[in-house]
Backbone as CSV, one residue per row, in Angstrom:
resi,resn,N_x,N_y,N_z,CA_x,CA_y,CA_z,C_x,C_y,C_z
1,MET,11.364,10.143,-11.194,10.971,10.803,-9.807,10.047,9.430,-8.408
2,SER,10.474,9.393,-7.956,10.256,8.410,-7.090,8.738,9.161,-6.104
3,PRO,7.945,8.600,-6.077,6.694,9.380,-5.045,7.291,9.568,-3.648
4,THR,6.976,10.221,-2.995,7.806,10.579,-0.811,7.147,9.646,-0.726
5,LYS,7.622,9.526,0.167,7.163,8.686,1.728,5.617,8.744,2.152
6,ALA,5.680,9.862,2.242,4.379,10.460,2.688,3.171,10.628,1.773
7,THR,3.766,10.482,0.265,2.687,10.102,-0.449,2.802,8.614,-1.264
8,ILE,3.380,7.620,-0.356,3.410,6.040,-0.692,2.596,6.478,0.270
9,ALA,2.302,6.898,1.597,1.368,5.850,2.982,0.449,6.109,2.736
10,ALA,-0.159,7.801,1.674,-1.217,7.848,0.994,-2.349,7.243,0.851
11,LEU,-1.388,7.005,-0.105,-1.656,5.982,-1.317,-2.072,4.472,-1.010
12,ILE,-1.581,3.847,0.025,-1.856,2.822,0.643,-2.712,2.950,1.455
13,LYS,-2.580,4.399,2.201,-4.106,4.185,2.627,-5.673,3.764,2.132
14,ALA,-4.663,4.817,1.261,-6.834,5.593,0.575,-7.312,3.715,-0.718
15,SER,-6.314,2.755,-0.588,-6.883,1.795,-1.276,-7.214,0.898,-0.258
16,HIS,-8.170,1.155,1.410,-8.222,0.081,1.686,-9.542,1.111,2.331
17,THR,-10.994,0.122,2.226,-12.008,1.288,2.626,-11.937,1.560,4.389
18,ALA,-11.130,0.025,5.365,-10.920,0.265,6.462,-10.042,0.148,6.656
19,GLY,-9.458,-0.520,8.526,-8.039,-0.795,9.048,-7.212,1.066,8.673
20,GLU,-5.914,-0.094,9.535,-4.974,0.933,9.386,-3.812,-0.005,8.593
21,THR,-2.800,1.480,7.975,-1.918,0.250,7.613,-0.530,1.151,8.467
22,GLU,0.873,0.228,7.187,1.662,0.595,8.256,2.970,0.196,6.673
23,VAL,3.559,1.277,6.331,4.451,0.966,5.263,5.569,0.532,5.218
24,TRP,6.201,-0.980,5.147,8.094,-0.929,5.799,8.716,-0.428,5.110
25,SER,8.804,-1.355,3.809,9.913,-0.875,2.863,9.298,-0.383,0.976
26,THR,9.877,0.184,0.757,9.991,0.292,-0.519,11.170,0.184,-1.311
27,ASN,10.869,-0.374,-2.841,12.349,0.191,-3.624,11.406,0.542,-4.616
28,SER,12.081,1.263,-5.275,12.242,1.998,-7.060,12.299,0.932,-7.858
29,LEU,11.367,1.181,-9.418,12.038,-0.153,-10.099,11.590,0.673,-11.470
30,GLY,12.465,2.080,-12.098,11.761,2.973,-12.998,10.802,3.402,-12.475
31,GLU,9.419,3.470,-13.419,8.621,3.845,-13.240,7.768,2.991,-12.519
32,ALA,7.757,2.032,-11.717,7.305,1.110,-10.648,7.550,1.621,-8.788
33,VAL,7.266,1.178,-8.016,7.347,0.770,-6.808,6.597,0.186,-5.993
34,ILE,7.526,-0.962,-5.259,7.198,-2.261,-4.494,7.374,-1.655,-3.331
35,VAL,6.346,-1.701,-2.667,5.916,-1.205,-1.619,5.651,-2.359,-0.463
36,GLN,6.074,-3.288,0.486,5.596,-3.891,1.621,5.331,-3.098,2.679
37,TYR,4.126,-3.629,3.231,3.336,-2.874,3.917,2.333,-4.123,4.911
38,ILE,1.815,-3.288,6.186,0.863,-4.993,6.890,-0.494,-3.224,6.874
39,HIS,-1.426,-4.484,6.820,-2.737,-4.454,7.008,-3.098,-4.668,8.290
40,LEU,-3.207,-3.462,8.884,-4.889,-4.312,10.741,-5.902,-3.711,10.574
41,MET,-6.782,-4.657,10.647,-8.048,-4.569,10.799,-8.922,-5.625,11.277
42,ASP,-9.650,-4.594,12.255,-10.176,-5.916,13.473,-11.460,-6.758,12.411
43,SER,-11.572,-8.548,12.565,-12.368,-9.210,12.003,-13.845,-9.378,12.734
44,VAL,-14.680,-8.686,11.774,-16.335,-8.707,11.790,-17.105,-10.373,12.563
45,ILE,-16.289,-10.946,12.177,-16.903,-12.384,12.627,-16.127,-12.800,13.909
46,THR,-14.563,-12.575,14.346,-14.320,-12.923,15.515,-13.750,-11.562,16.209
47,GLY,-13.984,-10.100,16.397,-13.805,-9.491,16.673,-12.206,-9.545,17.173
48,GLN,-11.388,-10.173,16.396,-10.153,-10.378,16.973,-9.442,-9.498,15.888
49,ARG,-8.177,-8.883,15.839,-7.152,-7.875,15.250,-6.494,-8.750,14.280
50,VAL,-7.285,-8.209,12.954,-5.952,-9.571,11.507,-5.210,-8.654,11.384
51,THR,-3.965,-9.293,11.410,-2.949,-8.325,10.279,-2.425,-9.311,9.160
52,THR,-2.442,-8.334,8.135,-2.200,-9.264,6.577,-0.989,-8.774,6.603
53,PHE,-0.128,-9.514,5.838,1.076,-8.574,5.076,0.966,-8.787,3.532
54,ARG,1.173,-7.206,3.250,0.771,-7.373,1.591,1.966,-6.657,0.911
55,VAL,1.617,-6.858,0.286,2.926,-6.118,-1.392,2.060,-5.176,-2.836
56,ALA,2.074,-4.241,-2.855,1.349,-2.972,-3.566,2.488,-2.919,-4.343
57,VAL,1.917,-2.949,-6.264,3.227,-1.637,-6.975,2.331,-0.725,-7.260
58,LEU,3.119,0.205,-6.969,2.791,1.566,-7.653,3.150,1.743,-9.255
59,LYS,2.227,2.880,-9.784,3.381,2.633,-10.854,2.273,4.297,-11.290
60,LYS,3.444,5.252,-12.333,2.543,6.030,-12.003,2.378,6.454,-14.126
61,ARG,0.987,7.269,-13.571,0.481,7.431,-15.164,0.427,8.940,-16.052
62,GLU,0.580,8.224,-17.018,0.870,9.556,-18.132,0.890,10.895,-17.929
63,ASN,-0.172,11.175,-16.686,-0.007,12.678,-16.576,0.723,12.880,-15.300
64,GLY,1.389,12.128,-14.628,2.420,12.036,-13.526,1.739,11.661,-12.095
65,GLU,0.603,11.220,-12.578,0.028,10.824,-10.633,0.519,9.120,-11.084
66,TRP,0.619,8.978,-8.873,1.460,8.321,-8.501,-0.322,7.141,-8.327
67,HIS,0.005,5.692,-8.711,-1.283,5.314,-8.359,-1.208,3.509,-7.983
68,VAL,-2.010,2.627,-7.398,-1.452,1.255,-6.442,-2.311,0.985,-7.658
69,ALA,-1.344,0.486,-8.288,-2.089,-0.948,-9.719,-2.493,-1.952,-9.131
70,ASN,-1.210,-2.638,-8.424,-1.810,-3.702,-7.711,-1.201,-4.267,-6.400
71,ASN,-2.133,-4.852,-5.563,-2.300,-5.082,-4.432,-2.321,-6.387,-3.997
72,ILE,-1.073,-6.755,-3.236,-0.879,-8.474,-3.201,-1.122,-9.063,-1.715
73,ILE,-1.777,-9.969,-0.867,-1.604,-9.736,0.013,-0.643,-11.638,0.113
74,ALA,0.082,-11.441,1.028,1.304,-11.766,0.873,2.360,-13.244,1.779
């Protein structure tokens, strides 16, 4: 069973130490979920808002808990 949208959003947010995230889409592939999202963060160097488009792969551990297995800047 795939994680709920709320669980996915919480896992993605928790994978970053700062900034904001917004999940755009998810695709379930058996024991993995591919998540497309954006990450917004203020640049320490320029002071401007920086938006990065990212893809994460969520996988289920043996105990049934979902985690972010891979997080890629697209």
